[in-house]
DRENLUM-515585 format. One record per residue (C-alpha): residue number from 1; residue in one letter; x, y, z. Coordinates in steps of 0.05 Angstrom, whole numbers. Example, Ala and Ser with C-alpha at 12.3 -4.5 7.8 and 13.67 -1.06 7.14 Angstrom:
REM DRENLUM-515585
<1, "a", <246, -90, 156>>;
<2, "s", <273, -21, 143>>;
//
This chain:
REM DRENLUM-515585
<1, "g", <0, 0, 0>>;
<2, "r", <19, 73, 1>>;
<3, "q", <75, 90, 49>>;
<4, "t", <66, 146, 98>>;
<5, "k", <118, 183, 138>>;
<6, "t", <128, 152, 206>>;
<7, "e", <154, 217, 235>>;
<8, "p", <114, 276, 208>>;
<9, "l", <152, 341, 203>>;
<10, "q", <94, 382, 230>>;
<11, "h", <117, 438, 186>>;
<12, "c", <49, 472, 183>>;
<13, "t", <43, 476, 259>>;
<14, "g", <113, 499, 271>>;
<15, "n", <122, 443, 322>>;
<16, "t", <82, 483, 372>>;
<17, "g", <31, 430, 385>>;
<18, "s", <-27, 479, 381>>;
<19, "p", <-61, 514, 324>>;
<20, "s", <-41, 584, 309>>;
<21, "r", <-84, 645, 319>>;
<22, "g", <-104, 646, 246>>;
<23, "a", <-105, 572, 233>>;
<24, "s", <-178, 574, 210>>;
<25, "s", <-155, 612, 148>>;
<26, "p", <-113, 573, 98>>;
<27, "m", <-74, 635, 79>>;
<28, "a", <-60, 651, 152>>;
<29, "m", <-39, 579, 164>>;
<30, "y", <9, 581, 106>>;
<31, "f", <43, 645, 128>>;
<32, "d", <44, 625, 202>>;
<33, "s", <77, 560, 184>>;
<34, "l", <126, 594, 137>>;
<35, "g", <147, 642, 192>>;
<36, "a", <155, 587, 244>>;
<37, "f", <193, 542, 196>>;
<38, "i", <242, 596, 173>>;
<39, "h", <252, 621, 244>>;
<40, "k", <268, 552, 269>>;
<41, "r", <312, 531, 212>>;
<42, "i", <353, 596, 210>>;
<43, "n", <362, 602, 286>>;
<44, "e", <382, 529, 293>>;
<45, "h", <426, 527, 232>>;
<46, "l", <495, 498, 249>>;
<47, "y", <534, 543, 202>>;
<48, "q", <515, 613, 224>>;
<49, "s", <578, 641, 194>>;
<50, "t", <555, 616, 125>>;
<51, "l", <488, 650, 135>>;
<52, "a", <524, 713, 154>>;
<53, "v", <566, 712, 90>>;
<54, "v", <503, 700, 48>>;
<55, "a", <470, 759, 83>>;
<56, "i", <531, 803, 69>>;
<57, "v", <531, 785, -5>>;
<58, "v", <456, 795, -15>>;
<59, "g", <458, 860, 25>>;
<60, "a", <517, 886, -16>>;
<61, "l", <479, 872, -81>>;
<62, "c", <418, 908, -54>>;
<63, "a", <459, 968, -33>>;
<64, "w", <496, 971, -100>>;
<65, "d", <438, 962, -149>>;
<66, "g", <372, 953, -113>>;
<67, "p", <324, 959, -172>>;
<68, "r", <359, 903, -210>>;
<69, "v", <364, 857, -150>>;
<70, "w", <290, 870, -134>>;
<71, "r", <268, 824, -191>>;
<72, "v", <307, 766, -162>>;
<73, "l", <280, 779, -92>>;
<74, "v", <208, 781, -116>>;
<75, "k", <216, 715, -153>>;
<76, "a", <250, 682, -94>>;
<77, "t", <195, 706, -47>>;
<78, "f", <139, 677, -88>>;
<79, "v", <177, 612, -99>>;
<80, "v", <187, 604, -23>>;
<81, "i", <113, 619, -10>>;
<82, "a", <91, 568, -63>>;
<83, "a", <138, 515, -35>>;
<84, "n", <111, 527, 35>>;
<85, "a", <38, 521, 13>>;
<86, "a", <54, 458, -26>>;
<87, "c", <89, 428, 34>>;
<88, "c", <30, 442, 79>>;
<89, "e", <-19, 411, 30>>;
<90, "a", <25, 349, 20>>;
<91, "e", <31, 339, 95>>;
<92, "a", <-44, 348, 105>>;
<93, "r", <-55, 292, 55>>;
<94, "q", <-2, 248, 88>>;
<95, "m", <39, 239, 25>>;
<96, "d", <104, 201, 27>>;
<97, "q", <169, 238, 22>>;
<98, "v", <180, 226, -53>>;
<99, "a", <110, 250, -71>>;
<100, "e", <117, 310, -25>>;
<101, "l", <183, 329, -58>>;
<102, "i", <152, 323, -127>>;
<103, "v", <93, 368, -108>>;
<104, "i", <140, 420, -78>>;
<105, "v", <185, 421, -139>>;
<106, "l", <126, 427, -187>>;
<107, "a", <97, 484, -146>>;
<108, "m", <163, 521, -146>>;
<109, "a", <174, 511, -221>>;
<110, "t", <104, 532, -239>>;
<111, "t", <108, 595, -196>>;
<112, "l", <176, 614, -223>>;
<113, "l", <154, 606, -296>>;
<114, "s", <90, 645, -283>>;
<115, "i", <127, 703, -251>>;
<116, "h", <181, 703, -304>>;
<117, "s", <129, 708, -360>>;
<118, "c", <87, 762, -324>>;
<119, "f", <129, 800, -275>>;
<120, "g", <82, 859, -273>>;
<121, "g", <25, 817, -247>>;
<122, "a", <70, 788, -193>>;
<123, "q", <88, 857, -170>>;
<124, "t", <14, 875, -165>>;
<125, "v", <1, 814, -121>>;
<126, "l", <62, 828, -79>>;
<127, "g", <41, 901, -69>>;
<128, "a", <-29, 879, -47>>;
<129, "l", <2, 829, 1>>;
<130, "l", <51, 879, 31>>;
<131, "g", <-3, 932, 38>>;
<132, "f", <-48, 883, 75>>;
<133, "v", <8, 862, 122>>;
<134, "a", <26, 935, 136>>;
<135, "a", <-47, 951, 153>>;
<136, "q", <-51, 890, 199>>;
<137, "c", <13, 913, 235>>;
<138, "c", <-19, 980, 247>>;
<139, "l", <-80, 946, 277>>;
<140, "d", <-37, 900, 320>>;
<141, "t", <4, 958, 349>>;
<142, "t", <-57, 1003, 363>>;
<143, "p", <-107, 964, 406>>;
<144, "l", <-162, 1017, 400>>;
<145, "l", <-168, 1016, 324>>;
<146, "p", <-195, 945, 317>>;
<147, "t", <-252, 961, 365>>;
<148, "v", <-280, 1016, 320>>;
<149, "p", <-331, 986, 271>>;
<150, "g", <-308, 989, 198>>;
<151, "i", <-237, 1015, 213>>;
<152, "p", <-201, 948, 202>>;
<153, "e", <-235, 939, 135>>;
<154, "v", <-219, 1010, 113>>;
<155, "l", <-146, 1004, 134>>;
<156, "h", <-138, 937, 98>>;
<157, "t", <-169, 966, 34>>;
<158, "v", <-127, 1029, 36>>;
<159, "g", <-64, 988, 51>>;
<160, "v", <-77, 942, -8>>;
<161, "l", <-88, 1000, -56>>;
<162, "i", <-26, 1038, -32>>;
<163, "g", <15, 974, -35>>;
<164, "i", <-6, 962, -107>>;
<165, "r", <10, 1033, -126>>;
<166, "i", <78, 1031, -92>>;
<167, "c", <99, 965, -125>>;
<168, "t", <78, 988, -195>>;
<169, "t", <78, 1064, -207>>;
<170, "w", <125, 1086, -151>>;
<171, "q", <171, 1026, -155>>;
<172, "t", <236, 1057, -180>>;
<173, "p", <242, 1117, -133>>;
<174, "l", <221, 1075, -74>>;
<175, "l", <272, 1020, -89>>;
<176, "t", <328, 1071, -90>>;
<177, "t", <312, 1086, -17>>;
<178, "f", <287, 1019, 11>>;
<179, "t", <339, 972, -19>>;
<180, "p", <398, 1010, 12>>;
<181, "l", <363, 1005, 79>>;
<182, "l", <350, 931, 71>>;
<183, "g", <420, 919, 44>>;
<184, "g", <450, 956, 103>>;
<185, "l", <412, 913, 152>>;
<186, "l", <437, 849, 119>>;
<187, "v", <509, 873, 112>>;
<188, "i", <516, 900, 183>>;
<189, "s", <482, 842, 217>>;
<190, "g", <521, 791, 176>>;
<191, "t", <586, 827, 188>>;
<192, "g", <573, 831, 263>>;
<193, "v", <561, 756, 268>>;
<194, "f", <620, 738, 223>>;
<195, "l", <669, 783, 261>>;
<196, "s", <644, 761, 329>>;
<197, "r", <654, 688, 312>>;
<198, "g", <721, 701, 279>>;
<199, "l", <745, 742, 339>>;
<200, "a", <722, 687, 387>>;
<201, "a", <759, 635, 346>>;
<202, "m", <824, 676, 349>>;
<203, "m", <817, 693, 423>>;
<204, "g", <793, 624, 443>>;
<205, "c", <741, 655, 489>>;
<206, "g", <681, 615, 463>>;
<207, "g", <616, 648, 485>>;
<208, "a", <647, 691, 540>>;
<209, "l", <652, 753, 496>>;
<210, "q", <608, 807, 527>>;
<211, "r", <572, 858, 484>>;
<212, "c", <585, 919, 526>>;
<213, "t", <659, 902, 535>>;
<214, "v", <671, 900, 460>>;
<215, "p", <619, 929, 413>>;
<216, "i", <604, 863, 380>>;
<217, "l", <555, 806, 385>>;
<218, "p", <564, 744, 428>>;
<219, "p", <594, 689, 385>>;
<220, "d", <537, 641, 398>>;
<221, "m", <482, 689, 375>>;
<222, "p", <446, 667, 311>>;
<223, "w", <446, 715, 252>>;
<224, "a", <371, 724, 252>>;
<225, "i", <371, 746, 325>>;
<226, "a", <427, 796, 311>>;
<227, "a", <386, 826, 254>>;
<228, "k", <324, 827, 298>>;
<229, "e", <359, 865, 353>>;
<230, "l", <383, 918, 303>>;
<231, "l", <311, 931, 283>>;
<232, "g", <291, 955, 352>>;
<233, "p", <249, 936, 412>>;
<234, "v", <180, 940, 378>>;
<235, "g", <190, 875, 340>>;
<236, "p", <215, 855, 271>>;
<237, "m", <150, 861, 232>>;
<238, "g", <128, 927, 262>>;
<239, "m", <197, 957, 254>>;
<240, "l", <203, 933, 182>>;
<241, "v", <138, 968, 167>>;
<242, "g", <164, 1030, 202>>;
<243, "h", <229, 1030, 163>>;
<244, "f", <190, 1019, 99>>;
<245, "g", <149, 1080, 117>>;
<246, "c", <214, 1120, 126>>;
<247, "a", <237, 1097, 58>>;
<248, "f", <171, 1118, 27>>;
<249, "l", <174, 1187, 59>>;
<250, "a", <246, 1194, 37>>;
<251, "a", <226, 1181, -35>>;
<252, "i", <170, 1233, -29>>;
<253, "v", <218, 1284, 2>>;
<254, "h", <268, 1270, -53>>;
<255, "d", <216, 1285, -106>>;
<256, "l", <185, 1347, -73>>;
<257, "s", <252, 1378, -56>>;
<258, "g", <275, 1375, -128>>;
<259, "g", <326, 1320, -117>>;
<260, "r", <360, 1346, -55>>;
<261, "l", <396, 1289, -22>>;
<262, "v", <408, 1312, 49>>;
<263, "p", <335, 1319, 70>>;
<264, "s", <319, 1252, 37>>;
<265, "l", <376, 1216, 71>>;
<266, "l", <358, 1244, 139>>;
<267, "t", <286, 1221, 130>>;
<268, "l", <310, 1152, 109>>;
<269, "i", <355, 1139, 169>>;
<270, "c", <312, 1172, 222>>;
<271, "g", <279, 1106, 240>>;
<272, "i", <346, 1071, 247>>;
<273, "l", <374, 1126, 292>>;
<274, "a", <310, 1126, 334>>;
<275, "a", <316, 1051, 347>>;
<276, "a", <391, 1059, 363>>;
<277, "v", <377, 1115, 413>>;
<278, "a", <318, 1079, 444>>;
<279, "a", <361, 1019, 465>>;
<280, "p", <404, 1054, 518>>;
<281, "m", <349, 1104, 537>>;
<282, "g", <308, 1045, 563>>;
<283, "d", <360, 1032, 618>>;
<284, "i", <363, 1106, 636>>;
<285, "t", <290, 1127, 637>>;
<286, "c", <251, 1064, 650>>;
<287, "d", <258, 1026, 715>>;
<288, "a", <241, 952, 717>>;
<289, "s", <188, 966, 769>>;
<290, "f", <145, 999, 716>>;
<291, "g", <129, 930, 688>>;
<292, "n", <77, 931, 632>>;
<293, "n", <64, 1005, 643>>;
<294, "c", <132, 1020, 612>>;
<295, "t", <125, 1042, 540>>;
<296, "l", <149, 991, 489>>;
<297, "w", <202, 1038, 460>>;
<298, "l", <233, 1048, 529>>;
<299, "k", <233, 979, 558>>;
<300, "p", <301, 963, 588>>;
<301, "l", <347, 920, 546>>;
<302, "s", <397, 875, 581>>;
<303, "d", <448, 887, 525>>;
<304, "w", <440, 951, 487>>;
<305, "c", <511, 959, 460>>;
<306, "w", <500, 920, 396>>;
<307, "p", <433, 952, 377>>;
<308, "t", <462, 1022, 390>>;
<309, "v", <531, 1014, 357>>;
<310, "g", <505, 969, 302>>;
<311, "g", <447, 1016, 289>>;
<312, "i", <493, 1076, 281>>;
<313, "v", <537, 1037, 232>>;
<314, "w", <475, 1013, 196>>;
<315, "a", <451, 1085, 189>>;
<316, "g", <518, 1107, 160>>;
<317, "f", <521, 1049, 111>>;
<318, "t", <449, 1062, 89>>;
<319, "a", <461, 1136, 78>>;
<320, "a", <523, 1122, 35>>;
<321, "a", <487, 1069, -7>>;
<322, "a", <425, 1111, -15>>;
<323, "y", <467, 1171, -35>>;
<324, "r", <497, 1131, -92>>;
<325, "q", <431, 1103, -116>>;
<326, "m", <394, 1170, -111>>;
<327, "s", <450, 1205, -148>>;
<328, "s", <445, 1155, -204>>;
<329, "l", <370, 1166, -206>>;
<330, "l", <381, 1240, -217>>;
<331, "t", <430, 1229, -275>>;
<332, "s", <386, 1176, -309>>;
<333, "p", <343, 1201, -367>>;
//
């Protein structure tokens, strides 16, 4: 008879043992499982130095020529989403490993060919998805908005429309601001992890390297955690939406100011500097006795040296990369 897997991977549940908050929705289940799977695989990857090098290379490409790298990133994003959905469906039907692999490969190939033949349509779908996620992040961070009747639906609709417009009509000016920011995050976080592990190997100190003694990460910290700490205390998804908003405002300022670079660059890096300053300010202005009454931006961080120092370096790298890309945008016909 048909063979089934004796040890299911439980990919769609993220090995949590309980259904996720949006498990009733297939789309929510797919994305929840994708996030849990990627988070687990990346954080538990044995070769964190290799992941750091990959992050540095991808980040450098984004910082050097973001609009051209964008096409590859969009295709890779949709291929990963398709593979995740196919994996969930195969596991739900208890397929054997060979059949599951065939289904995943077919889903990835079909998605890649479809996007390659109609890249404009893929950008429209991606814009709608990003706009919906941004609207949901706004609702999650403001508890009062979801209680108002009709507000969640209006925010989702507006977010989808703005996301479509950004990924189609406003794509080029926005990519010249957002891709340097994203590339800087990848380069600085990857460099921090790579240098910390290299320094630990030369010093033979293992995991005893302290952040506030040397402005560098502990050698045993995964790359994803290092990047997450650079984003700030609010959380990775909320801060990514915030940084994307800064990139969007920077593109608008660049257009309204007639191509002036200084105001645009300051607008672009203001979110990075705010997160870097908020890390040490939590220890100064917010006592632990405040508990949940302490604002999220000022919660004390046990180790704020890396978010502060790394954030300042990230801001400088982003400004330099954005300066180059914005200058090339001005000279292009």
